[in-house]
N, C-alpha and C positions, 0 to 999 in steps of 0.2 A: 383671498386665496388665488384668484385668477392672475394676480400680478406677482406671485412668488417667483424668485429666481429659480432656474432649473436645478442648481446645486442644492438649494434648500428643499425643493420639492422631492428630489431623489432621496434625500435623507429621510423624509417622511414616508415615502413609498416603501423604503426598505423594511419598515416595520409592519407593513400590511401583508397579510396572506394573499396569494394570488387569487384565491376564490373571492375574497372581498374586493380586491382591486378591479377585477373584470366584471363582478356582479353589481357593485355599488357605485363605483366612480362614474360610470356613464349616466347615473341618475342625478348627479349633482348639478351639472350644467354642461352645455356643449363645449364652452370655452375651457372649462376645467378638465373635461375629458380629453380634449385635444392636447392640452399642455401636459397632462399626466402621461398620455401615450407617447408623446415625443420625448418624455424624460427617461423612458426605459432604454438603457444602453443596448445597442444592437438590435432594437426592435422598432424601426421607424414606422410611423403612422399606426401605432398600436398593434403591430404584428404579435402574434402569440407564439412564443418560442417553446418548442417541445424537445427536450433532451432525451435521446434514445440510445439504448444499447442494442447492438445487432449480434445475434448468434447465428453462425453458419454451422450446421450440424448434419450428420447422417441420421435423419429421423424418418419414421415410418410415414408420417403425414406428408402430403404434397403441398407445394406452394408456400404460402406465408401465414404465420400465426402471430397474433398480437396479444401481449400480456401486460397487465398492471398499468394501463394508461390512466393516470389520475392526477389531480392537482397536487403539487408539492406543498408542504406545510409553509414554506417560505420561498422567495425567489432564490434560485441558485445561479451563481455566476459561472458560465461555461466559456472557456477560452477556445475560440474556433477561428482558425486561419488568421491568427494575429489580432483578433477582435474579441472583446468581452461582450457576451450576450446574457441577458437575464432570462432564464427559462422558468416558465410557470408550471409546466407538466414534465413528468418523467415516465418512461415506460421501456418495454423490451419487445423487440421484434425478432422472430425466429424464422429462418429460411432454410429449407432443405437443400443442402449443397448438391444433392443429386439432380436438382432441377436446373442447375447452372450449366448450360451447354455451349453458350457463346460468350464472347467478351462483353456484350451489352446486356445479357439476360439478368445478371445480378442487379444492375441498376433498374431494369424494368420491374423486377420482383419487388425491390425496395419501394418503387413508386406505387405499386399496387398496395403494399402495406400502408403507405402514407395515406392513400385515399380511404382505406378502411378506417384509419384513425380519424380522419376528417369527418366521415359519416358518424362515427361513434360520438365525437364531441358535439357535433351539430344536434344529435339526438339528446344530449344532456343540456341543450340550451345555451351552449357557448356562443358568444357573439360572432358575427360574420366576418371578422377580420381575417386577413391572410395568415396562414399558419406557417411558421418557419421551423423546419425540421433540422435538428443538429444531431448528427451521430457522433457521440463523444467517445465511443469504444466499440471495437469489433472483436468478437471471440470466434476463432476458427477451431473447430474440434471435429476431426474426421478420422475415419478408419482407413488405413492404407494410403498409398500415394495419390495425390490429386492429379487430375488430368491437366494437360496443358491449357485447355479451354478454361477450366475452373481457376487455374492460377492466373491466367490473363484477366479473367473477370474480377478476381479478388483484388489484384493490384490496381486495376483500372478504377475500381470502386473506391479504393483508398485514396487515390489521387484526386478523383473528381470531387469527393466529399471532404477532402482535406482532413482525414481521420487522424487524431493525435495519439491515440492509444490502441494497441493491438495485443491481444492475448492469443497464443497459439498452443494447442494441446501438444502436438508433436512436430517440432521444427523440421525434422528430417523428411516429412511427407511433401513438403513444398518443392516444386520443380522450378526453382528460380533460374533465370538467365540474365544476361546483361540488360535486357529490355524491361526487367521487372523491378526497377529502382523506384522507391517511394520516399519522397523527401518530407512529407507532412508528418510522419510518425516520429514522435519524440520519446515515447514510452513503449517498451516492448517486453511482454511477459511470455516466457516459454517454459512450459511444464516438463518437457522431455526433449532431449537433443538427439535421441537415437543412439545407435552403437558407435558412430563416429562423431564424437562431441566436437572435435576441432573443426571438421569439415562443415558441420551444421552451423556452428557459431560463426565461422568465417563467412559463410553464405549469408547469414542474417545481418552481420555487420556491414556487408557490401550492399545488400538489398535495401537496408534502411539506414542510409548514411548519416541521417540527422538524429538518430535515436541516442539519447544521452542517458536515459534511465532504463536499466534492465532488471527484470524480476522473474521469479518462478524457480522451481526446483532445478531446472535445467541449466541455470547460468553459473553454477558453482564450478570452479576449475580446480582439478587436482594437479599435483606436481607435473605429471606427464603432459596433460593438456596445456598447462601454463607454459611449458617449454616449447610446445609445437605451434601454438597459435601465432606468435610473432613471425613465423615463417610464411604464414598465409595472408596476414592482414598488415597493411602499413601501420607503423607506429603512430602516425598522425591521426589515424582513425581511432585507435584505441585510447588516445589521449582525450578524445571528445567525451568518453564515457565518464560521467560524474557520480552516478547513483547505481548501486547494486543492492537490490532488495530480494534476497532469497531466504527461504526458511531453512536454515541449517539446524536440524534437530539432533542434538547429542543425546544418546540414550544408552543405558546398559541393557542390551538385548536379553540378558538372562532374566530380567525382571518383567519382560513384556509378554511372555507366552500366554498368560491368562487374561490379557487385557484387550479391550476393544481398540486401544491405541495402535494395535498392530497394523491397522489399515493405513496408518500415516507413514509416509516415507521418512526413513531415519538413516543416520550415518553413525558409525562407531567412533569412539574417541580417537582412534588412530587417524581418522580423516579430518581432525580438527583444524589442520592448517589450511584447508581449502578456502574457508571464508576469510580468515584474518591474515593469511600470509600469501598464498599463491595468487589469489584473485587481485589483491592490491598491488602485487608486483607487476602484473600485466596492465592493469588499469590504474596507473600511478597518479591520476588526477582525481581519484574518488574523493568526494566530499561527504557522501552519505552511504552508510553500510549497515546491513542487517539481513535477516533478523536472527540473532543468536537465540535459539529456542532450546532451553535446557530443562529437562524434567526426568523423573525417576532418578534423581540425582545421586545421593549417597556418595559424594566424591566426584561425580561426573563433572561438576562445575570446575573442579581443579583440572580435569582432563580436557575440558572443552577449550580452554584458552591455551595458545601456544606457549611453549617455554621461552625463556629469554634468549637463548641462543638460536631459536628458530626464526625469530622475526626482528624487524627493526621498526622504530616508531613510524606512525602514519601522520605526518605533520599537516596534511591537507584535510584530514577527516574532521568534519564539523558535527555530524549527526550519526548516532549509533542507536540501533534498535535491539532490545533484548526482551526475552520473555521468560518468566520463572513461575513454576508451580509452588504455591505456598505449602501444599501437602507434602512436597519433597523436603522442604525445610523442617516441617514437623516430624517427618519420619526419620530423619537423620539423627544419630546419637549426638549429644552435645559436643563431643570432641570432633566429630565429623563435620558438624555444622560450621565450624570455623573455616572450612575450605570454601564454603559458599561466600562467607564474608570477606575472606582474604582475596578471593578472586576479583572482587570489585575494585580493589586498589590497583590491580594490574591493568584493568580497563583504561584507567587514566594515564598509566605509563605508556600503554600502547597508543593512545590517542591524546597527546599532550595538549592539543588545541581544541578539544571537544567543547562545543557550545550547547549541544542539546542531546539529551538521551531520552528516548521513548521507552517506557517500561510497561510491559503487560504483566499484571499480577493475576495468576490463575487461582481463584478462590472457590471454584464451583465443584470440586470433586469430593467424594466421601472421605471422611477422616479415617481412612484405613489404607495403609500403604506398605510397600515392601520394606521390611526392616533391614538392619545390617545383616549381610549374608544372604539376603533374598527371602528370609522368612517373613511371615505376617505378624505385625505388631499393632496392638490397639493404640490409637493416638489419643492421648489424654491432654496434651498441652494445647494451649489456645492458639488457633491458627493466626488470629490477628496479631498476637504478641510476636511470633517469629517473623511475620511479615514486616512488622514495624522494626524489628531488629535488623532485618535485611536492608530496609530503606535507610535506617540510621547509619549502617556501614557504608552505603553508597554516598549518602550526604557527607559523611565524615571524610571519605576518600576524595570526594570532589573538592572539599574545602582545602585539604592538605595539598592536592595537586595545584589548585588555584594559587595558594600561597607561594609554592615553589616557582610556578610559572610567572607570577607577578614580579618576583625578584629578577627573573631572566628578562622579562619584558622591559623593566625599568632600565636595565643595563643596555638594552638594545633600542630603547626609545619607542617601544610598541605598547599598545593598549591591550590588556588581558581581559577577556570576557569570561565570567564564571559560568560553568555549565548549568543549564536549565533542565528541569525534569518534567516531561510530559507523561502523565500516569493514566493508565486505563485499567479497568477491573473486569474479570470474567467471574461472575457469580453463577447463578443458575441459568442465566441466559447464555446462549451460544455466542452472543455478540458482545464485544467489549463496550463498557460504559466509561465515559470520560470522568475525570475527577469532579468536574462541575455537575454532571448529571447525577452522580452518586450523592453529592451534597444536597441535591433537591429530590432525592428518591423518597419513597414512603417507608423504606426499611430503616429503622432506627440504628440497628447494628452496623449496617453499611455506611450510614451517615457518620457514625462515630468513628469508624476506621478512617474514612476520608478526612475528617477534621483532625484526627491525631497525626496523620501524615503531613497535613498542612502545617500543624503546630511544630512538627519536627523540622520542617523546612525553615520555619521562622527562627527556631533556635539556632540552626546552623547557618542562617543567612543565605539560603539558596532559594531559588524560585521553583515552586512546584505547582503545576496546573493541570 
């Protein structure tokens, strides 16, 4: 074992839970321990990497609080400052933004939090190696405009720690100037842009010049905003944006009055062009787009996708995210249900070079839904059956589109890649379960549904995972 090449040793270590690695490996031998520690990417001399999320909030408590510091079930690869690091722990640190009064105070508070974590892990008997703290994401959620001191501290911290991902509750609260440029951020999530969407978006594009992935409710552009943004931001900057992940939720508001879903931000079908037309026109190099979240359907699927005269194909688009509630498929009358299925064909017309579609299947709501005309109807049809019908329609549309594109590719000397489907399920859990996890779940009905979807994929010759 002591003479194993590092490449082989790393493959072995990948299967070891961090708790076993740090608890048992040192007991084998000193040489093997040193070889093992040196094999961990980004963790020289057995450093213990801790991947942290940082929340900056207006909270009642003062100082720093630490939550959920625990061993990960497996080593997680964290990309930090151009380097891959294997982290053994994950956790969350929360700092009261009201405590940040100077440019250096946020860094000082973070160091206090790190020392708290060190003492906690020492108390658990974690070895005396150096602990390497990696902040993989920072969430900023404040009420009202931030002070200039707080903005300075925020951007300084992002630069010093080379933070790759930032989530901002209200982008309009930040008082950015030309001194507040942060180049480490590649992913930016914004939940709200304020009243002047164009001004806030332009400010964020300038402050985070290397951000290529944008997400959150605030990043959707309507026709007016799409027309104004190019006057504020150079086209070269907008061409850098390759991923736009916002939850565009199309819903019939007349069906929502008695539902707990009213707390979720929604748009009307009249705004459907925002995600699939106006935003791609501005960010013309988009390769990934989503999430089209359609529910309480009854024809809303038909309204959610733009009409042919409204849009042009998106040849650069490679990945599309959608979400559909199975209960809506059940609730729709059979003649209305064809709208759900027919819409799937248009997806592949819109994105002729699509290589991957992620599909969230909502299966966790009671089998009682608004019927045609908004009334209540008891659902007697099998939820799994209509879900399978929907997947069959998607697979069929993908095969038809692939056949047509293959012919075009042959004429042009290109290789056509058939679309792959990444499928997740929402059952009673609020979190999505991957197809693989469902196949290994304890629920026989859930396993059966997953197997039937895989079998459908085999029949159509498409990859579902």
